[in-house]
DRENBA-442547 format. One record per residue (C-alpha): x, y, z. Coordinates in nm, 3 decimals. Each point is the difference from the previous one (the first is absolute). Layout:
<sites>
east; north; up
X; Y; Z
...
</sites>
This chain:
<sites>
east; north; up
0.000; 0.000; 0.000
0.112; 0.352; -0.070
0.024; 0.244; 0.292
-0.317; 0.195; 0.069
0.017; 0.370; -0.067
-0.276; 0.240; 0.099
-0.081; 0.296; -0.221
0.016; 0.343; 0.157
-0.323; 0.182; 0.076
-0.119; 0.242; -0.266
-0.161; 0.336; 0.046
-0.348; 0.049; 0.149
0.061; -0.266; 0.266
-0.040; -0.288; -0.239
0.086; -0.345; 0.128
0.318; -0.164; -0.125
-0.032; -0.305; -0.221
0.244; -0.287; 0.008
-0.060; -0.108; -0.358
0.013; -0.353; -0.137
0.221; -0.242; 0.194
0.200; -0.290; -0.138
-0.156; -0.302; 0.173
0.051; -0.376; 0.001
-0.246; -0.221; -0.182
-0.322; -0.053; 0.192
0.010; 0.340; 0.172
-0.188; 0.299; -0.138
-0.007; 0.366; 0.090
-0.351; 0.100; 0.104
0.063; 0.362; 0.099
0.267; 0.265; -0.053
0.060; -0.014; -0.375
-0.186; 0.326; -0.073
-0.185; 0.282; 0.170
-0.347; -0.116; 0.097
-0.314; 0.152; 0.143
-0.046; -0.162; 0.343
-0.371; -0.081; -0.034
0.055; -0.164; -0.342
0.305; -0.195; 0.121
-0.197; -0.126; 0.301
-0.290; -0.109; -0.225
0.235; -0.164; -0.253
0.188; -0.202; 0.265
-0.278; -0.158; 0.206
0.152; -0.347; -0.042
0.334; 0.113; 0.147
-0.172; 0.172; 0.292
-0.203; -0.316; 0.060
0.321; -0.204; 0.029
0.137; 0.259; 0.243
-0.323; 0.000; 0.201
-0.008; -0.378; 0.036
0.368; -0.005; 0.094
-0.035; 0.263; 0.271
-0.339; -0.125; 0.117
0.079; -0.366; 0.051
-0.243; -0.291; -0.011
-0.118; -0.272; 0.236
0.312; -0.197; -0.099
0.258; 0.279; -0.050
0.093; 0.272; 0.247
-0.057; 0.365; -0.091
0.280; 0.256; -0.012
0.113; 0.062; 0.358
-0.185; 0.325; 0.067
-0.317; -0.060; -0.203
-0.217; -0.133; 0.282
0.123; 0.276; 0.230
-0.093; 0.263; -0.263
-0.343; -0.156; -0.061
-0.074; -0.036; 0.372
-0.179; -0.266; 0.202
-0.325; 0.019; -0.200
0.171; -0.126; -0.318
0.288; -0.200; 0.150
0.013; -0.343; -0.165
-0.341; 0.056; -0.163
0.118; -0.141; -0.333
-0.342; -0.004; -0.167
-0.126; 0.337; 0.128
-0.062; 0.228; -0.302
0.097; 0.302; 0.213
0.347; -0.150; 0.053
0.042; -0.055; -0.374
-0.131; 0.349; -0.083
0.241; 0.163; 0.247
0.299; -0.197; -0.132
-0.096; 0.074; -0.361
-0.016; 0.372; 0.084
0.334; -0.010; 0.184
0.167; -0.160; -0.304
-0.149; 0.266; -0.230
0.160; 0.260; 0.227
0.331; -0.188; -0.009
-0.017; -0.012; -0.382
-0.078; 0.372; -0.013
0.287; 0.079; 0.242
0.235; -0.195; -0.224
-0.118; 0.199; -0.300
0.032; 0.331; 0.189
0.358; -0.080; 0.110
0.108; -0.102; -0.349
0.041; -0.362; 0.103
-0.068; -0.315; -0.192
-0.177; -0.333; 0.032
0.103; -0.338; -0.134
-0.214; -0.308; -0.044
0.052; -0.370; -0.064
-0.266; -0.203; -0.179
-0.098; -0.357; 0.074
-0.026; -0.265; -0.271
-0.369; 0.082; -0.048
0.089; 0.363; -0.082
-0.134; 0.155; 0.319
0.222; 0.207; 0.226
0.151; -0.205; 0.280
0.229; 0.258; 0.161
0.039; 0.378; 0.011
0.272; 0.219; 0.148
-0.041; 0.377; 0.035
0.312; 0.217; 0.040
-0.018; 0.357; 0.132
0.328; 0.189; -0.035
0.122; 0.239; 0.269
0.303; 0.146; -0.174
0.023; 0.294; 0.241
-0.085; -0.196; 0.313
-0.330; -0.040; 0.182
-0.204; 0.321; -0.028
-0.105; 0.200; 0.306
-0.331; -0.082; 0.169
-0.164; 0.302; -0.162
0.130; -0.086; -0.347
-0.105; -0.365; 0.052
-0.354; 0.102; 0.094
-0.028; 0.230; -0.304
0.127; -0.278; -0.224
-0.237; -0.253; 0.155
-0.297; 0.234; -0.040
0.089; 0.048; -0.369
0.014; -0.379; -0.040
-0.328; -0.066; 0.186
-0.209; 0.247; -0.202
-0.029; -0.217; -0.316
-0.085; -0.305; 0.215
-0.315; 0.146; 0.155
-0.070; 0.020; 0.369
</sites>
């Protein structure tokens, strides 16, 4: 693989774009090749967000990501079939996708033999370090807006 290089931000506060990456066979770039409108990118990548949601949410036979049940609280803890749990996780992954887009990050996916996505990784660059709390909140608000509240 070639080293990743991030494009510099343009004028008017536009988000940087990583561009196309050279990837091994079986891995595809889902996000970061071009500038995208967040709401359209979210709508066009429902399958990827579904993989992310199931991964973070867990199932009756696989544990969720370590903080998921804490975030969801006792009402939804280990309630695998509760539609509210699924809806919350789906929304959280839309926000994560939108944050990735806003930060100029990228997402990669691996497809299973049947052609469906089996794995997704989302990368958010922090070239200048972690932003301040205020900058983080402004960035998060910008990312949440296209996801609906």
